[in-house]
N, C-alpha and C positions, 0 to 999 in steps of 0.2 A: 586695480588702478586707483581706487579711492585714496590710498595713502599718498599718491603722487599727484593729487589734483592741482597742487600749487607749483608743479614743475613745468618748465618749458623745455623744448628740445630744439637744438640747432643741428640741422641735417646737412649732409654733403650736398653741394649744388649740382654736381654732375656725377654720374656713376663711375667715371674713370679717375676722379680726383682723390686717389688714395693717399696722397701726401698731405692733404688738408687736415686729416685727423690721424692720431696714432692708432696702431692696430693691436688687437689682442689675438689669441689663437682663433677667434671666430670672425675675423675680418675687421674693417674699420669700425672704430668706436663711435659713440654718440656723446655730444656735449650736453650735460645737464646743468641747469641753473634755476634758481627759484624766481618766482614772479617779482620779488623785491630786489633781486640782484641784477648786476650787469653780467654779460657773458664771460667777462674776464674773471669773475668770481666763481665760475663753475668748474666742473671737472669732467674728464672723459671716462666713460665706463662702457662695459660690454653691451652691445645692442641686443644680443640673444639671451644672455643669462642675467636676469635681474637680481638673482640671489648671489651675493658675494662669495658664498661658500662654494658655488659652482664655477664662478670665474671671478677671481679676486682683483683683476686689473682695474686700476684707478690711477689717473694722472691729472694733476691740477692744470688748468688752462695755461697759466703763466709758465709752468715748468716745460710744457710741450713747446710753447713759442720760443723758449730759450734754447731748446735743443736744435730746432730748425733742421730736422732730420727726415729724409724721405724714407717712407716705409714701403717695401715691395710686398704686395699681397701674396699670401701663401698659396701657390699653385701646386696642387698635388697630382701625382700620376694616378690614372684610373686603376683600381684594383682589377685583378684577373676575374673576368666574368665566368660564372658557372653555367654549365649546360643543365638547367633545371627545367623539367617538363611541366611543372606547375604553372598554369597561366596566371594565377593570382596568389603571390606569396603572402598577401595580407590575410589570407584565410587561415594561416598557421603561424605567422610571425607574432610574437608577443608585442602588443602595442606599448609604445613608450608613453606612459600616461603621467609623466611629471609635469604638472600644470605650469610651473615656472618656465619651462623650456619647450617641451614637445607637445603635450596635451594631444596625443595621437588618438583621435577617435575616427572610426570608419563609418561612412555612409551606409544605410541599409539599402536593400534592393530597390525599394520604391524611389528613394532619392537618386540612386544611380540611373534608373530608368528615366526619371524626370529630366536630368541633365542631358542624357543621350537624345531624348525626344526633342528638347529645345534646340539642340545642335542641328538635328535634321530639319526642324521647322524653320530655323533661321538660316539654313544652308551654310553652316559653319564647316570649313574645310580642315582647320587645325585648331587644337586646343592646347594651351599651356596650363598644366595642372600644377599650381604653386601650393605645395603642402596638401595635396589631395591624392595620395597614392592609390587608394582603392579605385577611385574614379579613373585614373590613368589606365589601370589594368582592365577595367570594364570597357573603356572606349577601344582599347586594342582589340579585344575580343569581338567588338561590334564594328570593326573596320573603320574607325575614325582616328585620324592621325593625332597623336598626342605626344607631348614632351613633359617629363616630370622634373620639377625643381623641388628638391626636398632636403631637409636637414638630417635625414636618417641615412647614414652611409651603407646600411645593409642592402638597400635596393641596388647598389652598384653590382652586387653579385648576380642579379637577375636581369639587369638591363644593360644594354650597350651604351657607349658615349653618344650614340645617335638619338637616344631618347631619355637620357637621365644625366643630371649634373647635381653633385652635392652643392647645396645652396643655402644661404642665409637670407631669408626674405625680409629680415628687419633692417638690413643695410645693403641689399642688392649685391651681395658678395658671392662670386663663383669660386669654389674651392678647386675645381678642375678648369682646364682650358675651356673657354666658352664658345669657341668656334663652331662646334657641332650645334649648339643652341642658336647661334646666329644663322647658320645654314637653314635650320628649321624655320626661323622667323622670315626668311626671304620667301616672298610669295609671287605667284603669277598675278596677272592683272586682276583676275576675277576671284582670287582666293580670299576667304575671310578667316580671321583669327579671333579666338575667344580666350580670355584669361579667366580661369576659375581658381580662386584662392580661398583656402580654408585655414586661416591663421589660428594659433592658440588664442583663446578669448582674453588672455591677459596681456596680449601685445598692445603696444601703443598704436592707435590708429594713425598718428602722424607718420610713423615709420612705414606702415603698410602703404599708405597713400603715396609717400615719396617713392617707394619701390615701384608701384604701379605706373606712376608718371615716368620714371626712368625707363621702364620697359617699353612704354609707348614711344618715347623719344628714340630708343634703340630701333624699334620696328620701323618708325618713319625714316630714320636715317638709312637703314639697310635697304629700304624699298624706294628711297628717293621721293618721299611723300611730304607734303606740307604738314602742318600741325593737325593730324588726323587722329581722333581718339579710337582706341581699340575697344571692342566690346568686353565688358567685365561682368563677372558674377563673383561678388564678395560675400562669403558665407559668414554671418555673424548674428548674435542675438538681437532681437528687436529693440531691447532696452539700450543698446549702444547706438541707436539711430542718430542721436544728436551729435555724438562724437564723429561719426562718419560724415555727416552733412557739413560739419565745420571744416573738414579736410578735403572732402570731395563732394561739393554741393550738387553736382550733376547726377549723383546716384539716388535712385528711388528704391523703396522697399517693396518687394513682391510678397504677397500674402502666403506663399507656399511654405509649409512647415516641414523642415528637414529633420529626419531622425537619424541617430547613430545606433549602431548595434552594440557598442561596448560602453555606453554611458547610461547610468541608471535613471537620470532625469530628463535628458535630452532625447526622449523617445516617447512613443505612444503605447508602449507595452510595459508590463511589469508592475509590481506593487508600489514602487516609488515614482511612477510617472507623474508628470504635472497634470493638474486638473484640466487645463485648457490646452493641452498638447505641448509639443516641443516649442521653446522660445526661439529656436534658430530659424533665421530667414535668409533670403537672398537679396542683396543690394546690387542694383544694376543700373547701367546707363542706357540699356536697351529700353525703348518705349514699352511700358507695361502692357499696352494693348496688343503687342505682338506675341506675348507669352501665352501659353495654353496650360491651365491647371486642370488636372484630371478630375472629372465629376465623381468618379468612383471613390475618390479619397476625401470628398467633402468640400468641393468647390463648385462655384456657379458663375454665370456671366451676368454682370450688371449692365443693363441697357443704358442707364444714365451715365455711369462712369466709362462705359465702353471698354471694359476690361474684365478679366476673370478675377474673382475674389473669393474669400472663404464664405461658406454657407451661413455662418453666424454673423457675418458682417453686413449689417442693415444700412442701406443708403440713407443719408441725412439730407433732406432737401435744403435745410438752412446752410449747412456746411458745403453742400454740393459735392459730397464725396462719401465713400465708404471708409469710415474713420478708424474702425477697430484695428488694433495692432497685436494684442496679446492673446487672442482667441476667445475673448468675451464679446458680448454684444454691448457696445457703448451706448450711452444715452446723451441727449443734448441738454445741456444746462442753459436755461434761459438767462440766468443772472450773469454768467461770464461768457455767454454766447459762443459756446464751443462744445464739441462732443468729448465726454470724459468717461472713465471707467465707471461701471455701475455702482461700485461701493464708495465712490468719492463723495465728500460733503463740501458744500460751498462755504467759504470764509469771506464775509463781507469786508473784513479788514484788509485781507490780501487781494480781494476782488477776483479770486480764483477758487476752483475746486481743489481740495487737498485730500491726502490719504486719510487723515484722522482729525477729530476735534481735539483742541488743546495743544496744537503744534506751536513751535516757536516761530511766530510771524516774522520777526526780524531776520532770522536765519533763512526762512523759506523765501522771503522777498529778495534777499541778496543773491539768490540763485535763479531768479526769474528774468526774462527778457521783457522790457517795457513795450507795451502795445502801441505807444506813441512814437518813440524815437528808435526802437529796436535794440538799444543797448542792454547789456546784461548787468544786473546788480541792483535794480530798483524796479518798482512798479510805477504806474502812470501818475498816481497822486504825488509822487516824489520826483517827477521828471523835471530836471533843471532846464532842459532844452525847451520843453513845453511852457514852462513858466516865463521864459524870455520871449516866446512867440505870441502868447495870448494874454490879454487882460482878464479873460474869463477863467484862467487857470486857478487863481486863488479862491475865487468864489465857488468853484465847482469841485475843489479838492475834497471838501467834506461830503459831497454827494457821491457816495461810493457805489450806489446801485444805478448809476446812469452813465451814459457816454460823456466823457469830459469835454468833448469837442462841441457837441450840439445839445446835450442835456437830455436826449431821448433815453428811455429805459428799454427799448426794444432791441438794442444792439450795443456793442462796445466799440472802442476806438478803431480796431482793426477793420471793421466793416462800415465805418461812417462815410456817408456820401460827401460830407463837407471836409473830409480829411485832405483832399487835394488843395484846399485853400491854404493849408499850412505846410504840407509836405509834398515833395516830389519823390516818386518811387520808381525804381528801375529793376526789372527782372532779367537775370542773365544766368543760364545754366543752373537754375534752382536757387540762386542767391539773390537776395533783395537788398538793393542799395537805397537808403533813405536820405534825402537832402531836405533840410529845413529851408523854406522859401525865403524867410526874412533874415536868416543868418547864414554865414558862409560855413556851414558844417556839412559833412557827409558821414553817414554812419553805415556800418556793415552789420546787418542783423545777425547773420550766422556766426561771424567771428567776434562780434561785440567789441568792435574797435571804433574810435572816433579820431578824426584828424581834421585840421583846418585846411580849407582849400586856398590856393593862391588867389590873390585878388586879380580880377580880370581887368 
């Protein structure tokens, strides 16, 4: 994803608007355009295949608007189902491990048991397995209703239309008729549905988030419900947490480490395993205190956080949380007033802990979120909003090892008690909105956007 960091995505507004974007053989395409461009300067390309050698479809925005042609989605007939006695074909099917498209890695037995145990604990009645075929077959064996949505057409030989549909999770496209899936989503009054998605780690998080929201809308429409969120387990590496929070800020990361059987590094066995265990985690909108992590696999209960956490995750009284994410025991840095990885070193110029000494401060600061205004692209000593709010800003910009708001060295701007004199903050579904009191600005911390408010 690093090479595309300056790209934006324009997605379909609704799952049925197939005429808004042109279609390639893999369903409706996505409009790509650079940060410095307008959407009209962009182009449509395949949502599933990022490699043009695998899908060469490309159409300029202006050319598509000139055609004004409605594209009908490719609805295929279901292949003939085989009578196969094997309860789990993933045990012998060769995994499709092309990282650009499939990246088909299968959960190990401990991960499968973890998901089944959470379903029973949360009283889940139906599970939508989106790109998690081995979990689907495991749940079938354990008498939990499941429907598999997957990009691998081989599963149609083992599963009927009542529990499988060939599906592109990057654009919410059903290659077969989706009526069987809609019947599965229709629930009785007390039935609970869970979506478990295990996308390729090269997928754009914007696309997966858009698909999850589309499935929520479909579920609510079928069951005549208001805007009711479905329970979600999104399997992704911990280092993608910021991307997920930008698109679905209501999701929190669970400390459980998931292992795959056919990946050399995303596992806790083998010579090439990672020192601190698999980096794969579960992001969920289910309150973390409701989940139970197995003590036999290295987890404990934190009385102060009131949730299960990894045994190496030591509670920080200052941060009021168990802050470790990568399997190491984090330490609290007094200078930047936050918990960091144990090997990080503090940079007084950046006012933060960094991975190494001698880094490019300008580049590093351009990727940080300001602790004052919440915008991305600068640190507090360069905050233009703060310079407009306070006469103290210029005098304290040179004092890098103190809070710029009050001058104290015991904390930083995020935790300053006088912060409310300059900013109003609002929390909603994991997202923080910051409004400067003396200026008509509102800033979104997670999305790093700023816009002027209309005058009252």
